[in-house]
SENUFI-464311 format. One record per residue: chain; x, y, z of N, C-alpha, C, O in turn; residue number from 1. Coordinates in pm, 1 decimal. Example, Ala and Ser with C-alpha at 12.3 -4.5 7.8 and 13.67 -1.06 7.14 Angstrom:
2
- A 1319.0 -569.0 780.0 1230.0 -450.0 780.0 1320.0 -330.0 780.0 1423.6 -331.9 846.5 1 $
- A 1285.0 -225.0 708.0 1367.0 -106.0 714.0 1290.0 3.0 787.0 1340.9 113.8 803.9 2 $
//
This chain:
186
- A -5269.2 -2575.5 2124.3 -5387.7 -2628.7 2061.0 -5497.3 -2652.4 2163.4 -5615.8 -2631.0 2137.7 1 $
- A -5453.3 -2697.6 2280.9 -5547.8 -2722.3 2388.4 -5613.6 -2592.0 2431.9 -5733.7 -2587.1 2458.5 2 $
- A -5533.3 -2487.3 2438.4 -5586.6 -2356.8 2477.9 -5692.6 -2308.3 2378.9 -5793.5 -2250.6 2419.3 3 $
- A -5670.6 -2331.1 2253.2 -5766.6 -2291.6 2150.2 -5898.6 -2367.8 2167.5 -6007.0 -2310.6 2155.9 4 $
- A -5887.0 -2495.0 2194.8 -6004.7 -2579.3 2214.5 -6086.2 -2532.3 2334.7 -6208.6 -2522.3 2326.2 5 $
- A -6020.0 -2503.5 2445.8 -6088.5 -2460.2 2568.6 -6152.7 -2323.9 2547.5 -6265.6 -2300.5 2590.5 6 $
- A -6079.9 -2233.6 2480.8 -6134.9 -2100.4 2455.5 -6259.2 -2110.4 2367.9 -6358.8 -2043.1 2394.3 7 $
- A -6254.6 -2191.5 2266.6 -6368.5 -2209.1 2176.8 -6487.1 -2270.9 2252.3 -6601.8 -2233.0 2228.5 8 $
- A -6460.7 -2363.9 2341.4 -6564.1 -2429.7 2419.0 -6635.5 -2329.8 2510.1 -6757.4 -2337.0 2525.6 9 $
- A -6562.1 -2237.9 2569.8 -6623.8 -2138.7 2657.6 -6697.0 -2030.3 2579.3 -6794.2 -1973.0 2628.7 10 $
- A -6651.6 -2001.8 2458.5 -6716.9 -1898.1 2378.3 -6837.9 -1950.7 2301.5 -6918.3 -1871.4 2252.4 11 $
- A -6852.2 -2079.8 2290.3 -6961.2 -2139.6 2213.0 -7099.5 -2102.2 2267.1 -7185.2 -2066.9 2186.1 12 $
- A -7127.7 -2107.3 2397.4 -7262.7 -2071.4 2443.9 -7296.9 -1927.5 2411.9 -7412.4 -1897.7 2381.4 13 $
- A -7201.0 -1837.8 2417.9 -7227.4 -1698.4 2387.5 -7264.1 -1684.0 2240.8 -7355.8 -1609.2 2207.2 14 $
- A -7193.9 -1754.5 2152.8 -7223.4 -1748.9 2009.9 -7361.0 -1805.6 1981.6 -7433.4 -1752.5 1897.3 15 $
- A -7398.6 -1912.8 2050.5 -7529.3 -1976.0 2029.8 -7637.8 -1882.3 2079.5 -7740.8 -1867.7 2013.6 16 $
- A -7618.1 -1819.7 2191.4 -7717.6 -1728.3 2246.8 -7740.1 -1610.5 2153.9 -7853.4 -1567.8 2132.1 17 $
- A -7631.6 -1558.5 2099.6 -7644.6 -1444.3 2011.5 -7716.5 -1482.5 1883.3 -7784.1 -1397.8 1824.9 18 $
- A -7705.0 -1603.2 1838.1 -7767.2 -1643.2 1712.2 -7911.4 -1689.5 1728.1 -7983.9 -1695.6 1628.8 19 $
- A -7955.3 -1722.0 1847.9 -8089.0 -1778.5 1865.2 -8198.1 -1674.1 1863.8 -8306.1 -1700.7 1811.1 20 $
- A -8176.2 -1562.4 1916.3 -8277.4 -1458.0 1915.2 -8379.8 -1475.6 2026.0 -8471.4 -1393.9 2034.2 21 $
- A -8371.0 -1573.4 2109.1 -8463.6 -1596.4 2220.6 -8397.5 -1554.1 2349.5 -8287.5 -1498.9 2351.2 22 $
- A -8465.4 -1580.6 2453.5 -8409.1 -1549.4 2583.1 -8299.1 -1648.4 2614.8 -8287.4 -1752.0 2549.4 23 $
- A -8220.4 -1617.5 2712.5 -8105.2 -1700.0 2745.5 -8147.8 -1835.7 2796.5 -8081.4 -1934.7 2765.9 24 $
- A -8251.1 -1845.1 2870.1 -8295.1 -1971.1 2928.6 -8353.4 -2061.2 2821.1 -8322.5 -2180.3 2818.8 25 $
- A -8436.5 -2008.6 2732.1 -8497.8 -2088.6 2626.9 -8393.2 -2140.5 2529.0 -8401.6 -2254.5 2483.2 26 $
- A -8297.4 -2059.1 2497.7 -8197.8 -2096.8 2398.5 -8100.1 -2200.9 2449.3 -8048.2 -2280.3 2370.8 27 $
- A -8074.3 -2202.0 2578.7 -7974.7 -2293.5 2631.0 -8029.4 -2434.9 2648.0 -7954.1 -2531.5 2634.8 28 $
- A -8154.7 -2448.8 2676.1 -8207.4 -2581.0 2706.9 -8302.3 -2635.0 2600.2 -8377.2 -2727.9 2630.3 29 $
- A -8303.7 -2584.9 2482.6 -8393.9 -2632.6 2378.5 -8330.6 -2747.7 2301.9 -8209.9 -2769.9 2311.5 30 $
- A -8410.4 -2820.0 2226.7 -8362.2 -2932.1 2146.7 -8275.4 -2881.3 2032.6 -8179.7 -2946.3 1990.7 31 $
- A -8310.8 -2765.9 1984.7 -8231.3 -2704.8 1878.2 -8090.2 -2673.8 1930.0 -7990.3 -2687.9 1859.4 32 $
- A -8087.2 -2631.1 2055.8 -7956.9 -2599.8 2113.8 -7872.7 -2725.1 2130.7 -7751.4 -2719.4 2111.0 33 $
- A -7931.8 -2836.3 2166.1 -7858.5 -2961.7 2182.1 -7802.4 -3005.3 2046.8 -7689.0 -3052.3 2037.4 34 $
- A -7883.6 -2989.2 1942.6 -7837.1 -3025.1 1808.5 -7719.5 -2935.8 1768.5 -7619.7 -2985.5 1716.4 35 $
- A -7729.6 -2806.7 1791.8 -7622.4 -2712.8 1757.8 -7496.6 -2742.8 1838.8 -7385.6 -2736.6 1785.8 36 $
- A -7513.2 -2774.9 1965.7 -7398.5 -2807.4 2051.1 -7328.1 -2933.1 2002.5 -7205.3 -2937.9 1994.6 37 $
- A -7409.2 -3037.3 1969.1 -7351.2 -3162.8 1920.0 -7280.8 -3138.8 1786.2 -7172.0 -3191.1 1762.2 38 $
- A -7342.8 -3060.7 1701.2 -7282.9 -3028.1 1571.6 -7149.1 -2956.0 1590.7 -7050.9 -2983.4 1521.7 39 $
- A -7148.8 -2864.1 1685.7 -7026.1 -2788.7 1711.5 -6916.4 -2878.8 1766.7 -6800.1 -2867.2 1727.9 40 $
- A -6954.4 -2969.9 1858.8 -6854.8 -3062.7 1916.0 -6799.6 -3155.5 1807.4 -6680.2 -3185.3 1806.7 41 $
- A -6883.9 -3200.6 1717.2 -6836.3 -3285.8 1607.3 -6739.5 -3206.2 1519.4 -6636.5 -3257.2 1475.3 42 $
- A -6775.0 -3081.4 1495.7 -6685.7 -2996.5 1416.5 -6549.2 -2981.5 1484.7 -6445.4 -2988.1 1418.9 43 $
- A -6550.2 -2961.4 1616.0 -6423.9 -2948.4 1689.6 -6341.9 -3077.5 1684.0 -6219.9 -3073.3 1667.8 44 $
- A -6408.9 -3191.8 1697.6 -6339.4 -3320.7 1691.7 -6280.0 -3341.3 1553.0 -6165.2 -3383.9 1540.4 45 $
- A -6357.3 -3311.3 1448.6 -6306.1 -3327.1 1311.6 -6187.8 -3232.4 1284.7 -6088.7 -3270.3 1222.2 46 $
- A -6201.1 -3110.6 1333.0 -6089.1 -3017.6 1318.4 -5965.1 -3069.3 1391.6 -5852.9 -3060.4 1341.8 47 $
- A -5989.0 -3123.6 1511.4 -5877.0 -3177.6 1588.6 -5812.5 -3294.5 1514.4 -5689.9 -3304.7 1510.4 48 $
- A -5892.1 -3381.2 1456.6 -5838.5 -3499.4 1388.3 -5765.5 -3460.6 1259.5 -5655.0 -3509.0 1234.8 49 $
- A -5825.3 -3374.4 1177.5 -5770.4 -3347.9 1045.0 -5676.9 -3226.1 1038.6 -5588.1 -3221.8 953.5 50 $
- A -5695.0 -3130.6 1124.5 -5617.3 -3007.3 1113.1 -5499.5 -3004.1 1211.0 -5401.8 -2933.1 1187.3 51 $
- A -5507.5 -3079.3 1319.3 -5403.6 -3071.6 1421.4 -5265.7 -3107.2 1365.6 -5170.6 -3031.4 1384.9 52 $
- A -5253.3 -3220.3 1297.2 -5122.7 -3264.0 1246.6 -5065.5 -3166.8 1143.1 -4950.2 -3125.7 1156.4 53 $
- A -5142.6 -3128.6 1039.9 -5085.1 -3034.3 943.5 -5050.5 -2899.0 1006.1 -4949.0 -2837.6 972.8 54 $
- A -5137.3 -2853.9 1097.6 -5110.8 -2726.3 1163.2 -4986.2 -2736.3 1252.1 -4902.1 -2646.4 1252.4 55 $
- A -4975.4 -2845.2 1326.6 -4858.1 -2867.0 1411.5 -4732.3 -2880.0 1326.5 -4628.7 -2821.8 1358.5 56 $
- A -4742.0 -2956.8 1217.6 -4625.9 -2973.0 1128.2 -4585.1 -2839.1 1066.2 -4466.4 -2809.0 1054.0 57 $
- A -4684.1 -2759.9 1027.5 -4653.3 -2629.1 967.9 -4585.8 -2539.1 1070.7 -4487.8 -2471.3 1040.0 58 $
- A -4638.7 -2538.8 1193.0 -4575.7 -2458.2 1298.3 -4435.0 -2509.0 1331.5 -4342.6 -2430.2 1352.0 59 $
- A -4420.2 -2642.3 1336.5 -4288.6 -2700.3 1364.9 -4190.4 -2666.1 1251.6 -4075.5 -2629.9 1276.9 60 $
- A -4237.3 -2678.0 1126.7 -4151.1 -2645.3 1012.0 -4113.3 -2497.5 1014.3 -3999.4 -2461.1 985.2 61 $
- A -4209.1 -2413.9 1048.9 -4180.0 -2270.3 1058.2 -4078.1 -2244.1 1168.6 -3986.5 -2163.5 1151.7 62 $
- A -4094.8 -2313.3 1282.9 -4000.1 -2297.4 1393.3 -3861.5 -2346.3 1353.0 -3761.0 -2281.5 1381.9 63 $
- A -3857.0 -2460.4 1286.5 -3727.8 -2514.9 1242.6 -3662.7 -2422.8 1140.0 -3542.5 -2397.0 1145.9 64 $
- A -3743.3 -2373.3 1045.5 -3689.7 -2282.8 943.4 -3637.2 -2154.7 1007.9 -3531.6 -2103.4 970.8 65 $
- A -3713.3 -2104.4 1105.3 -3668.5 -1983.0 1174.6 -3540.2 -2010.6 1252.8 -3448.9 -1928.1 1252.7 66 $
- A -3532.5 -2125.9 1319.7 -3412.2 -2161.6 1393.9 -3293.1 -2179.8 1299.6 -3182.6 -2133.6 1327.9 67 $
- A -3317.3 -2248.0 1186.5 -3209.0 -2266.6 1088.4 -3161.9 -2132.5 1033.0 -3042.2 -2108.6 1017.5 68 $
- A -3258.3 -2045.9 1003.5 -3221.9 -1912.8 952.6 -3142.7 -1834.7 1057.7 -3044.7 -1767.2 1026.2 69 $
- A -3187.5 -1845.6 1183.8 -3114.6 -1778.5 1292.1 -2973.8 -1835.4 1305.6 -2877.1 -1760.5 1319.7 70 $
- A -2962.6 -1969.1 1301.2 -2830.0 -2032.5 1310.8 -2741.1 -1990.6 1194.6 -2623.1 -1960.8 1213.2 71 $
- A -2798.4 -1988.3 1074.5 -2722.4 -1947.4 956.5 -2676.3 -1801.9 970.0 -2561.2 -1768.6 941.4 72 $
- A -2769.0 -1716.1 1014.2 -2734.6 -1574.3 1031.5 -2628.6 -1558.3 1139.6 -2535.2 -1479.4 1125.0 73 $
- A -2643.7 -1633.9 1248.4 -2544.9 -1626.7 1356.5 -2408.5 -1676.7 1307.4 -2305.0 -1620.1 1342.5 74 $
- A -2409.1 -1781.9 1226.9 -2284.1 -1833.2 1171.3 -2219.8 -1729.1 1079.7 -2098.3 -1709.4 1082.9 75 $
- A -2302.7 -1662.0 997.2 -2249.5 -1557.0 910.3 -2192.2 -1441.8 992.2 -2087.2 -1387.1 958.4 76 $
- A -2260.9 -1405.6 1099.3 -2211.3 -1298.3 1186.1 -2076.7 -1337.5 1246.2 -1984.1 -1256.5 1250.2 77 $
- A -2066.1 -1461.9 1292.9 -1939.1 -1509.3 1350.0 -1829.6 -1509.8 1244.8 -1716.4 -1470.1 1272.7 78 $
- A -1862.6 -1554.8 1122.5 -1763.4 -1554.4 1014.1 -1718.4 -1412.0 982.1 -1599.4 -1386.3 963.7 79 $
- A -1814.4 -1319.9 975.7 -1780.6 -1180.2 945.1 -1697.7 -1118.9 1058.2 -1605.9 -1041.0 1032.5 80 $
- A -1729.6 -1153.8 1183.1 -1649.3 -1104.5 1295.2 -1507.4 -1159.7 1287.5 -1410.6 -1087.6 1311.3 81 $
- A -1495.6 -1289.2 1253.9 -1362.6 -1348.7 1238.9 -1287.6 -1282.7 1123.6 -1168.0 -1255.7 1133.4 82 $
- A -1359.3 -1257.3 1014.4 -1298.3 -1190.2 898.6 -1255.5 -1047.6 935.8 -1149.7 -1000.2 894.4 83 $
- A -1340.2 -980.6 1014.9 -1306.4 -845.3 1060.0 -1182.2 -847.3 1148.4 -1094.7 -761.7 1135.1 84 $
- A -1174.4 -945.3 1238.9 -1054.9 -957.4 1323.5 -931.7 -983.2 1238.1 -825.4 -925.8 1262.0 85 $
- A -946.6 -1070.6 1137.6 -833.4 -1100.9 1048.6 -791.5 -975.8 972.0 -672.6 -947.4 957.8 86 $
- A -891.4 -900.9 922.3 -860.1 -777.9 848.8 -792.7 -675.4 939.8 -700.2 -605.8 897.8 87 $
- A -839.1 -666.2 1064.1 -774.6 -574.5 1158.7 -630.9 -617.2 1184.7 -540.4 -533.9 1188.8 88 $
- A -610.1 -748.3 1202.4 -474.6 -798.9 1224.5 -387.5 -772.0 1101.5 -272.3 -730.4 1114.0 89 $
- A -443.7 -796.1 982.2 -369.6 -767.8 858.8 -337.9 -619.4 847.8 -228.7 -580.6 806.2 90 $
- A -436.0 -536.4 886.1 -414.3 -391.3 881.5 -302.1 -350.8 976.0 -215.6 -271.0 940.0 91 $
- A -303.7 -405.5 1096.1 -197.8 -373.1 1192.9 -62.5 -423.0 1142.3 39.4 -355.9 1159.0 92 $
- A -62.2 -541.2 1080.4 61.6 -595.7 1025.6 113.2 -506.7 912.0 232.4 -477.2 904.1 93 $
- A 21.3 -464.6 824.5 60.6 -377.1 713.4 107.9 -241.9 766.1 200.3 -181.8 711.3 94 $
- A 43.8 -194.7 873.0 83.6 -68.0 932.9 224.4 -79.8 990.2 306.9 9.6 971.7 95 $
- A 252.1 -191.0 1060.5 386.1 -213.1 1115.1 488.5 -227.0 1002.2 599.6 -174.7 1011.5 96 $
- A 450.5 -297.5 896.2 540.4 -313.9 781.2 568.3 -179.1 715.3 681.1 -150.7 674.9 97 $
- A 464.7 -96.8 704.9 480.5 36.7 647.0 575.3 121.7 732.8 660.2 193.7 680.2 98 $
- A 559.8 112.4 863.5 648.9 187.1 953.1 793.0 138.3 937.4 886.6 218.2 936.1 99 $
- A 809.7 5.5 925.4 943.7 -50.1 907.4 1003.6 -3.5 774.5 1121.0 32.9 768.1 100 $
- A 922.3 -5.0 668.9 971.0 41.6 538.2 1003.2 189.9 542.5 1099.7 235.0 480.7 101 $
- A 922.6 265.3 615.4 948.4 408.5 628.4 1081.1 431.2 700.9 1161.4 514.9 659.7 102 $
- A 1103.7 356.0 809.2 1229.6 368.1 882.8 1347.2 326.2 794.4 1452.0 390.7 795.0 103 $
- A 1329.1 217.1 718.1 1434.8 173.0 626.7 1463.4 279.3 520.9 1578.8 307.2 488.3 104 $
- A 1356.5 337.7 468.1 1373.6 441.1 365.2 1446.5 562.1 422.1 1535.1 617.3 357.0 105 $
- A 1410.1 603.3 542.4 1479.0 717.0 604.0 1626.1 684.9 630.1 1713.9 768.3 608.0 106 $
- A 1651.6 561.8 677.7 1790.0 521.8 703.6 1869.7 516.3 572.6 1983.0 563.9 566.1 107 $
- A 1809.6 458.1 469.2 1881.2 449.6 341.3 1901.1 588.9 281.0 2002.7 615.3 216.8 108 $
- A 1802.8 678.4 302.1 1819.3 815.4 252.9 1935.1 884.0 325.5 2013.3 956.6 264.1 109 $
- A 1945.6 860.5 456.8 2055.8 920.5 533.1 2188.9 862.4 486.2 2287.0 935.2 470.7 110 $
- A 2191.9 730.1 463.6 2315.1 667.1 414.2 2350.5 721.1 276.0 2466.7 750.3 247.8 111 $
- A 2250.1 734.1 190.5 2272.7 785.8 55.1 2321.4 930.4 61.7 2406.7 971.4 -17.1 112 $
- A 2267.4 1006.8 155.2 2309.9 1145.7 171.5 2457.1 1151.7 210.4 2534.7 1229.4 154.8 113 $
- A 2494.0 1067.2 308.0 2634.6 1062.9 350.7 2722.9 1020.5 234.0 2829.5 1078.0 212.4 114 $
- A 2678.8 920.1 159.0 2755.2 872.2 44.2 2768.7 981.7 -61.4 2876.4 1001.3 -117.9 115 $
- A 2659.1 1052.7 -87.8 2663.4 1159.2 -188.7 2757.9 1271.6 -143.6 2831.5 1328.0 -224.6 116 $
- A 2755.0 1303.1 -14.1 2845.1 1407.1 36.6 2989.0 1363.1 21.7 3074.0 1442.1 -19.5 117 $
- A 3018.2 1235.9 55.0 3153.7 1183.8 41.1 3196.1 1184.6 -106.1 3308.1 1223.8 -139.0 118 $
- A 3105.4 1140.9 -194.4 3136.4 1141.9 -337.4 3160.2 1284.8 -387.0 3252.0 1309.8 -465.2 119 $
- A 3078.0 1376.3 -341.5 3093.1 1516.1 -382.5 3225.5 1572.6 -333.8 3293.3 1645.5 -406.2 120 $
- A 3262.2 1538.2 -209.7 3391.3 1585.5 -157.0 3506.5 1528.4 -237.1 3601.9 1599.5 -268.9 121 $
- A 3498.0 1397.6 -270.4 3607.9 1338.3 -348.1 3612.5 1399.2 -487.9 3720.8 1423.0 -541.4 122 $
- A 3495.1 1424.8 -547.9 3492.4 1488.9 -679.3 3548.9 1631.0 -670.6 3621.9 1675.1 -759.3 123 $
- A 3514.7 1701.3 -564.0 3567.3 1837.0 -546.3 3718.5 1834.0 -529.5 3789.5 1919.7 -582.1 124 $
- A 3767.4 1733.8 -455.3 3911.7 1720.1 -436.2 3980.2 1691.5 -569.0 4085.0 1748.7 -598.9 125 $
- A 3920.0 1601.0 -650.2 3977.3 1570.6 -781.2 3977.0 1694.5 -871.0 4073.6 1721.6 -942.3 126 $
- A 3867.2 1768.2 -865.7 3859.6 1891.3 -946.3 3965.6 1990.2 -899.5 4030.7 2055.2 -981.3 127 $
- A 3982.8 2001.6 -768.5 4081.9 2094.0 -713.5 4222.9 2051.2 -755.2 4304.4 2134.2 -795.2 128 $
- A 4250.7 1919.7 -745.2 4382.2 1869.6 -786.0 4405.8 1893.5 -934.7 4514.9 1933.4 -975.3 129 $
- A 4300.6 1868.3 -1017.2 4312.6 1893.5 -1161.3 4337.6 2040.4 -1189.2 4418.5 2074.8 -1275.3 130 $
- A 4268.1 2127.7 -1116.1 4287.8 2271.7 -1135.5 4429.5 2312.2 -1096.0 4493.6 2393.4 -1162.7 131 $
- A 4477.2 2253.5 -985.2 4614.7 2284.6 -941.6 4714.4 2236.9 -1045.5 4809.9 2308.0 -1076.8 132 $
- A 4693.3 2115.2 -1100.5 4784.1 2063.6 -1203.6 4781.8 2153.4 -1326.6 4886.0 2188.0 -1382.2 133 $
- A 4659.8 2190.9 -1368.4 4649.7 2278.7 -1485.5 4715.8 2414.6 -1458.3 4780.4 2472.2 -1545.9 134 $
- A 4698.6 2463.5 -1337.2 4762.2 2591.1 -1301.9 4913.8 2576.3 -1301.5 4985.7 2664.1 -1349.2 135 $
- A 4962.5 2462.3 -1246.3 5107.7 2437.6 -1245.1 5160.7 2423.9 -1387.3 5266.8 2476.7 -1420.6 136 $
- A 5084.3 2350.9 -1472.1 5126.3 2335.4 -1610.6 5126.9 2470.2 -1681.7 5218.8 2502.0 -1757.2 137 $
- A 5022.3 2548.7 -1656.1 5017.0 2681.9 -1718.4 5134.3 2766.9 -1669.9 5192.8 2842.6 -1747.4 138 $
- A 5169.0 2754.0 -1540.0 5283.1 2829.1 -1485.2 5413.2 2783.5 -1550.9 5496.3 2865.5 -1589.8 139 $
- A 5430.1 2649.2 -1563.0 5551.8 2597.3 -1627.9 5557.8 2641.2 -1773.3 5664.3 2677.8 -1823.1 140 $
- A 5445.2 2637.6 -1840.8 5443.5 2678.9 -1980.7 5480.1 2826.7 -1991.2 5558.1 2867.4 -2077.3 141 $
- A 5421.4 2906.2 -1901.1 5452.5 3049.9 -1903.5 5601.1 3072.1 -1876.0 5664.7 3156.1 -1939.7 142 $
- A 5657.1 2995.1 -1778.9 5800.5 3007.3 -1748.5 5883.8 2967.7 -1870.0 5981.3 3034.6 -1904.3 143 $
- A 5843.3 2855.8 -1935.9 5916.2 2811.8 -2054.8 5905.4 2915.1 -2166.6 6003.3 2945.1 -2234.9 144 $
- A 5783.7 2969.4 -2184.1 5766.0 3072.3 -2286.6 5853.9 3193.7 -2256.0 5916.4 3250.6 -2345.5 145 $
- A 5857.8 3232.3 -2128.9 5941.8 3347.4 -2089.8 6088.8 3314.5 -2112.1 6163.4 3397.0 -2164.7 146 $
- A 6132.0 3191.7 -2071.5 6271.9 3151.8 -2091.1 6306.1 3148.4 -2238.6 6410.8 3197.7 -2280.6 147 $
- A 6213.2 3087.4 -2320.0 6238.7 3082.8 -2464.5 6246.5 3222.5 -2523.1 6330.9 3250.1 -2608.4 148 $
- A 6158.0 3311.4 -2477.2 6162.1 3449.5 -2526.4 6292.0 3516.6 -2484.6 6352.0 3590.7 -2562.4 149 $
- A 6335.9 3490.4 -2360.3 6463.3 3549.1 -2313.2 6581.7 3493.8 -2392.7 6673.4 3567.2 -2429.4 150 $
- A 6577.7 3361.3 -2418.6 6687.1 3299.6 -2496.7 6691.5 3358.8 -2636.2 6797.2 3391.8 -2689.8 151 $
- A 6570.9 3371.1 -2693.3 6563.5 3427.4 -2827.6 6615.7 3571.3 -2828.2 6689.6 3610.5 -2918.4 152 $
- A 6577.6 3648.4 -2729.0 6625.8 3787.4 -2720.9 6776.6 3790.1 -2696.7 6849.2 3871.8 -2753.3 153 $
- A 6821.6 3697.6 -2610.4 6965.6 3692.4 -2582.6 7041.8 3651.3 -2707.8 7148.7 3704.9 -2736.9 154 $
- A 6984.9 3553.8 -2783.0 7050.4 3508.7 -2905.0 7055.5 3623.0 -3005.6 7157.7 3644.2 -3071.0 155 $
- A 6946.6 3695.8 -3017.9 6945.7 3809.9 -3110.8 7047.8 3914.5 -3067.8 7120.6 3970.0 -3150.1 156 $
- A 7051.6 3940.0 -2938.4 7150.4 4038.4 -2891.0 7292.5 3988.4 -2913.8 7380.4 4063.3 -2956.4 157 $
- A 7313.1 3859.1 -2884.4 7446.8 3802.8 -2901.9 7483.6 3801.5 -3049.6 7597.6 3831.4 -3085.1 158 $
- A 7388.8 3767.3 -3135.8 7416.5 3763.8 -3279.1 7450.0 3903.5 -3329.5 7542.9 3921.7 -3408.1 159 $
- A 7373.5 4001.7 -3283.4 7405.4 4136.9 -3328.7 7539.8 4182.5 -3270.4 7614.7 4255.6 -3335.2 160 $
- A 7569.9 4138.0 -3145.7 7698.6 4172.7 -3085.1 7812.8 4100.8 -3153.5 7919.8 4158.8 -3171.7 161 $
- A 7792.4 3973.7 -3192.5 7896.4 3897.5 -3260.2 7916.7 3955.9 -3398.0 8030.5 3967.4 -3443.5 162 $
- A 7812.6 3992.1 -3463.9 7820.7 4046.9 -3597.1 7903.0 4176.5 -3595.2 7986.1 4201.9 -3682.3 163 $
- A 7877.5 4252.0 -3497.8 7947.5 4379.9 -3490.1 8092.2 4360.9 -3444.1 8179.1 4436.6 -3487.5 164 $
- A 8121.0 4265.2 -3360.1 8253.6 4252.5 -3297.6 8344.0 4149.2 -3363.3 8465.4 4157.2 -3344.0 165 $
- A 8293.4 4052.8 -3439.4 8377.8 3947.3 -3493.8 8398.4 3974.6 -3643.0 8306.9 4014.7 -3714.9 166 $
- A 8524.1 3950.9 -3686.4 8553.3 3969.9 -3828.2 8531.6 3839.9 -3902.8 8485.6 3742.1 -3844.0 167 $
- A 8563.9 3836.9 -4032.0 8532.5 3724.1 -4117.6 8615.5 3603.2 -4080.6 8563.2 3492.1 -4089.5 168 $
- A 8734.9 3615.2 -4041.6 8821.8 3502.0 -4008.2 8770.7 3434.6 -3881.9 8769.3 3311.8 -3873.2 169 $
- A 8729.8 3511.6 -3786.8 8679.7 3453.5 -3662.2 8546.3 3382.8 -3689.1 8517.7 3279.6 -3628.3 170 $
- A 8465.9 3437.0 -3778.4 8338.5 3374.4 -3811.6 8363.2 3240.4 -3875.9 8294.6 3142.9 -3845.2 171 $
- A 8462.2 3234.1 -3966.4 8493.1 3109.4 -4033.6 8541.5 3007.6 -3933.4 8505.6 2890.5 -3946.3 172 $
- A 8621.4 3044.6 -3833.6 8671.4 2953.3 -3730.7 8556.4 2900.9 -3644.6 8554.1 2783.6 -3607.6 173 $
- A 8463.6 2986.7 -3613.9 8347.5 2943.7 -3533.8 8262.3 2844.9 -3611.9 8213.7 2747.1 -3555.0 174 $
- A 8243.4 2868.9 -3741.6 8163.0 2778.2 -3823.3 8232.3 2643.1 -3836.7 8167.1 2538.7 -3834.2 175 $
- A 8364.2 2645.5 -3851.0 8437.5 2519.0 -3861.4 8426.2 2440.4 -3731.3 8405.0 2319.2 -3733.2 176 $
- A 8439.9 2508.0 -3621.0 8428.9 2440.9 -3490.3 8288.6 2382.0 -3474.2 8272.7 2272.2 -3420.8 177 $
- A 8189.6 2453.5 -3519.3 8050.6 2407.3 -3509.7 8030.2 2285.3 -3597.5 7965.1 2189.9 -3555.1 178 $
- A 8084.3 2285.6 -3719.8 8072.0 2171.7 -3812.7 8143.1 2051.9 -3756.2 8091.1 1940.6 -3764.6 179 $
- A 8260.7 2070.5 -3698.7 8334.2 1957.8 -3640.2 8255.7 1895.4 -3523.8 8248.9 1773.2 -3510.0 180 $
- A 8198.5 1979.8 -3443.3 8121.9 1925.1 -3329.2 7999.0 1850.8 -3378.5 7954.9 1755.3 -3314.5 181 $
- A 7942.5 1893.0 -3491.9 7826.6 1821.4 -3548.9 7870.9 1686.7 -3606.5 7800.4 1586.6 -3593.1 182 $
- A 7986.5 1684.9 -3669.8 8036.6 1559.5 -3726.0 8065.9 1459.4 -3614.4 8038.9 1340.2 -3629.2 183 $
- A 8119.5 1505.9 -3506.0 8150.5 1416.7 -3394.5 8022.8 1364.0 -3329.9 8018.1 1249.6 -3284.6 184 $
- A 7921.3 1446.0 -3326.0 7794.0 1404.3 -3263.1 7719.1 1306.5 -3353.7 7650.1 1217.1 -3304.7 185 $
- A 7732.5 1323.0 -3486.1 7656.4 1245.3 -3582.2 7717.5 1115.5 -3611.7 7663.8 1038.8 -3691.6 186 $
//
C-alpha cells in the first residue's frame, strides 16, 4: 500500500502538468496548482482512511482462501497418494493370493490326476477280474455242456447196446434192482 502511495505521489506532478496546458514552470507554481495538489493529497488521505482496511481485508481473505484451498488440495493429494499406496498393496496381496491359488489348483489337479489314474487302474483290474471270471464260468459251462452231451451220447449208446444185448428177464431184474434202490433212498 505504501508503494502505491509513493508511486502516485511521484506521478502526480506529471499528471498535473499534462492537464494544465501551460509551461512546466507556470503550472507547477501557480495557485491553481496548489489547490489541485491539496485536493489530490486530501483524496489520497481519504482513500487511505476508507479503502485501506477493506482492501487489506479483501487481500487477506483472498490469501487465506488461497492458502486454505492449497491446504485442502494438498490434503486431497496426500489422501489419494495414501489410497494409491493402499490399492497397490492390495493389488500385490491379491496377486500373491492368486499365485497361491494357482499353485494350489495345479497341486490339486496333479493329486486328482494321480487319484484318477489309480481309480482307473483299480477299475481296469476289476473289469479284468470280472472278464476272467466270466471266461472261467463260460469255460466251466462249456465243459459241463460237453460232459452232459457226452453222458447223453454214452447213455444213448449204452441204452441201444443194452436193448440189443439184454433179454426180457434181465431187463426185469434191472428194473427191480432200480426200484429197490429207490425205495431204500426214499
